[in-house]
N, C-alpha and C positions, 0 to 999 in steps of 0.2 A: 439581483441575485448576489452580486459582488458585495453589496452593503450588508446583506444577511450574513454572509461569512465573516465580515469584519466585526459585526456586532456579537456574533457567536464566539469569535476568538477573544474579544475584549472581555466578555462575560466569563469565559473559561479562565483567562488570566486572573481576573478579579477573585474568582472562586478559589484559585490555587493560593493566591495571596492571603485570603482570609484563613484557609486551612494552615498555611505556614505560620500565621500569627497566633492562633488560638486553638487550632484543631490538632488532628493526629500528626500533621506534617510540621508542627512547630519545632523550632530548633532545639537541640539538645542542651540540657542544663542538669547539673547534679541535683537540683531541687526536685527533680522527677522521681527521685528514689528515696526509700525510707531513711530515717535518721541513722540506723545502724550501718548504712553504706556510706557514710560521709565523715568519718573521723579526720581530724586535722593532722593525723600522724602519717599520712600517705607520702612517702618519699619521692614519688614520681613528680616530674615537673607540673606545676600548677596550670590549669587551664587558662587560656586568655579570656578576656572579657566578652568574647563573641560566643554565640550559641552553637558552636560546632565542636564541642568537646565535652566528654563526661570523664570524671575521675572519682573512683570509689575505693573503699577498703571494706572487706568482709572477713570476719573471723569464721573459720571453718574447723570442724572437729575431724581433722584428718592430718596425718603426718606430712611434713613439708615434701619429702621425697616422692611419696605416692601422688600428691597433688601435682607436683612438677611433671611426673610421668604421664598424667592424664591430659595435660594441657594440649599437646599436639593433636590428640584424637578430637578434642572439642573444636580446636581451630580449623583442622582439616574438614571436619563435618560442616563448618560454617563457610567453606570455600575460601580460606585464606590463600592468597597468592603466593606469599613467601612466609616462612617461619624460621626464625633464628633463635637458638637456645644457648644458654650459658649455665652449665650445671654447677659451676663454682658459686655463682652469685644467685642461682635459682631465678634467673630472669629469662623471659621469653618475649620476643618482639615479633610481631606479625604485620604483614601489609595486606590490605583488602582493596580491591579495585571496584568502583561503582560501575555496574554493567553498562548503563546507557550513556553516561557522559565520560567514563574513563578516569574520573578523579581517583586518587589514591588516598587512603586513610591508614593511619598507623595505630596499632594496638600495642600497648606495653604492659607486661605483667610481671610483677615482682612478688615473690613469696618469702615471708619471714616466718621463722619458727617462733611460736609463742611459748611452747613447751614441746615435749616429745610427741604429744598427741593432738596438738592444735596448731593451726597456721593462720597467719594473716595474709590474705590475698589482696594485693594492691593492683588496681586495674585502671588504665587510662585508654580511652578511644578518642582520637582526634583527627579532624580533617586537615590535610596539608594546605589546602587553599580555600579561599572564600570566607565569608562571614557566617552564613548559616549552613545547615546541612539537611534541612527538611526532616530532622528527627532521626537520621540514619544511625548516628553514634549511639543515641539513647536506645533505639531498638536493638542495635548490635550488642550492647552491654546486657540488656534484658535477655536476649536470646542466649548469650554466652553463659549467664548465671543459671538460667533454666536448664540448658544442655549440661553444664557442669554438675548440677544437682542430680540429674539423671544418671550420670556416670558415677557419682559418689554413692547412690543408693542401690 
């Protein structure tokens, strides 16, 4: 009976490892996003070589001030633990806590005015510790962009 549990646990671990490498739990990388979300002009710090960070830029047809005012509602709706805003630089930083393990992840958002009616949204979501993230940051960025689009429409 004990051997059955050990074999089942080993099979489960192998399954999770496979999902982490090629499936929905794979680590986060910017290549998971369309080309229009990856310009080289993002002024936020670059992601390390590990798959636990996503950094994107997106052009949006909305005034920078309006976009800046929407961000707290989007982040609060995603259960951000802390939100810090600087209205002078149009930068917002948020901290998310992973429920099961308690790891903390950082989200940085910087808005640049392209003109009076368009903004560049620079976004970075990164894990503070570890090498991989089981796709948490990738899913967080996709959820953020989807929720933001709902608020803008």
